[in-house]
C-alpha positions as CSV (number, residue, x, y, z in Angstrom):
1,X,64.0,103.1,215.6
2,X,60.4,104.1,214.6
3,X,58.7,101.8,212.1
4,X,58.6,104.5,209.3
5,X,62.3,105.2,209.7
6,X,63.1,101.4,209.7
7,X,61.2,100.9,206.4
8,X,62.9,104.0,205.0
9,X,66.3,102.6,205.8
10,X,65.4,99.2,204.4
11,X,64.1,100.6,201.1
12,X,67.1,103.0,200.7
13,X,69.4,100.0,201.4
14,X,67.7,97.9,198.8
15,X,67.9,100.6,196.1
16,X,71.5,101.4,196.9
17,X,72.5,97.7,196.9
18,X,70.7,97.1,193.6
19,X,72.7,100.0,192.1
20,X,75.9,98.7,193.6
21,X,75.3,95.3,191.9
22,X,74.4,97.0,188.6
23,X,77.5,99.2,188.7
24,X,80.0,96.6,189.7
25,X,78.3,93.9,187.6
26,X,80.0,91.3,189.9
27,X,78.6,88.5,192.0
28,X,82.0,88.0,193.7
29,X,81.3,87.5,197.4
30,X,83.8,90.2,198.5
31,X,82.1,92.7,196.2
32,X,78.6,91.7,197.5
33,X,79.7,92.1,201.1
34,X,81.4,95.5,200.4
35,X,78.3,96.6,198.6
36,X,76.1,95.6,201.5
37,X,78.2,97.5,204.0
38,X,78.4,100.6,201.9
39,X,74.7,100.5,201.0
40,X,73.8,100.1,204.7
41,X,76.0,103.1,205.7
42,X,74.5,105.2,202.9
43,X,71.0,104.1,203.9
44,X,71.5,105.0,207.6
45,X,72.7,108.5,206.8
46,X,70.7,109.3,203.6
47,X,67.3,107.5,204.0
48,X,65.7,110.6,205.5
49,X,66.5,112.5,202.2
50,X,65.7,109.6,199.9
51,X,62.3,108.6,201.4
52,X,60.3,111.3,203.0
53,X,58.0,110.4,205.9
54,X,54.6,109.2,204.6
55,X,56.0,108.6,201.1
56,X,56.9,105.0,201.3
57,X,56.2,104.4,197.6
58,X,59.2,102.0,197.1
59,X,58.0,99.8,200.0
60,X,55.3,98.6,197.5
61,X,56.7,95.4,195.8
62,X,55.1,96.3,192.5
63,X,56.8,99.7,192.4
64,X,60.1,98.1,193.4
65,X,59.8,95.5,190.7
66,X,58.9,98.3,188.2
67,X,62.1,100.1,189.2
68,X,64.2,97.0,188.7
69,X,62.5,96.3,185.4
70,X,63.1,100.0,184.4
71,X,66.8,99.8,185.2
72,X,67.4,96.4,183.6
73,X,65.2,96.5,180.6
74,X,63.5,99.8,179.7
75,X,66.5,102.2,180.3
76,X,69.0,99.7,178.8
77,X,66.9,99.5,175.6
78,X,66.7,103.3,175.4
79,X,70.5,103.5,176.2
80,X,71.3,101.0,173.4
81,X,69.2,102.9,170.9
82,X,70.9,106.2,171.7
83,X,74.3,104.6,171.6
84,X,73.6,103.0,168.2
85,X,72.4,106.4,166.9
86,X,75.5,108.1,168.1
87,X,77.8,105.4,166.7
88,X,76.1,105.8,163.3
89,X,76.7,109.6,163.5
90,X,80.3,109.2,164.5
91,X,81.2,106.7,161.7
92,X,79.2,108.4,158.9
93,X,80.6,110.9,156.5
94,X,80.0,114.6,157.0
95,X,78.4,116.5,159.8
96,X,74.9,114.9,160.3
97,X,73.9,116.8,163.4
98,X,71.5,119.6,164.0
99,X,72.1,120.6,167.7
100,X,69.6,122.7,169.5
101,X,67.6,123.2,172.7
102,X,64.0,122.0,172.8
103,X,61.4,122.7,175.4
104,X,59.7,119.3,176.1
105,X,56.5,118.9,178.1
106,X,56.7,116.3,180.8
107,X,53.7,114.5,182.4
108,X,55.5,113.6,185.6
109,X,54.7,115.5,188.8
110,X,56.7,114.0,191.7
111,X,60.2,115.3,192.5
112,X,61.6,111.8,192.4
113,X,60.0,111.1,189.0
114,X,61.2,114.3,187.5
115,X,64.7,113.7,188.8
116,X,64.8,110.1,187.6
117,X,63.5,111.0,184.1
118,X,65.8,114.0,183.7
119,X,68.8,111.9,184.7
120,X,67.8,109.1,182.4
121,X,67.5,111.5,179.5
122,X,70.9,113.0,180.4
123,X,72.6,109.6,180.6
124,X,71.5,108.6,177.1
125,X,74.0,109.9,174.5
126,X,73.0,112.9,172.5
127,X,70.8,114.6,175.1
128,X,71.3,116.7,178.2
129,X,68.6,117.9,180.4
130,X,69.5,121.5,181.2
131,X,66.6,122.7,183.3
132,X,63.3,121.7,184.7
133,X,60.6,124.4,184.9
134,X,57.0,124.6,185.9
135,X,54.7,126.9,183.9
136,X,51.0,127.1,184.3
137,X,50.9,123.9,186.5
138,X,52.8,121.8,183.9
139,X,56.4,120.7,184.0
140,X,58.8,121.2,181.1
141,X,62.4,120.1,180.5
142,X,64.8,122.2,178.5
143,X,66.9,119.6,176.7
144,X,70.0,120.1,174.5
145,X,69.6,117.6,171.7
146,X,72.3,116.7,169.3
147,X,69.9,116.3,166.4
148,X,66.7,118.3,166.6
149,X,64.7,116.0,164.4
150,X,61.4,117.8,165.2
151,X,61.2,121.3,166.8
152,X,57.6,120.8,168.0
153,X,57.6,120.2,171.7
154,X,55.2,117.3,171.9
155,X,56.8,115.4,169.0
156,X,60.3,116.1,170.2
157,X,59.3,114.9,173.6
158,X,58.1,111.6,172.3
159,X,61.3,111.0,170.4
160,X,63.5,112.0,173.4
161,X,61.6,110.4,176.3
162,X,60.6,107.2,174.5
163,X,59.1,104.8,177.1
164,X,61.0,106.2,180.0
165,X,58.3,108.8,180.9
166,X,55.6,106.2,181.2
167,X,57.7,103.9,183.4
168,X,58.8,106.8,185.6
169,X,55.2,107.7,186.3
170,X,54.5,104.1,187.0
171,X,57.3,103.9,189.6
172,X,56.9,107.3,191.3
173,X,53.2,108.3,191.1
């Protein structure tokens, strides 16, 4: 196995295994063994799609630590804030929503970063990333937002993206 492919498999395995542990939220030995086996199989078959040749970004320990920090702290904080906001809307009297679609500029350029940020936004309640477009060398997300608090693209983007965009750039660029 060539050195690049080996590192690609290892990094893919580590990311998959980390997500396995986060999803199962169990340190039971059987769960850990099953997660390792499944993660290894996924890594063997999907590493060529996950990590392109010459783009071994996640082999850098700082980027890998940043990804772990993002998953455990940054995204969880944004998720908690969005859930709290949705809970207040659900339990309040009367309709307090102003749904709409906003075009948000994004200062992320890598495919992985765009994908991670779009999925992070979609996973927080109240927002769905509908499309990613590139216009005049800049990326934009079209996001369905449950309460369009500000229709201006820059301001809406700051509200929706929070700290996730900065961390996504730190990890993938």
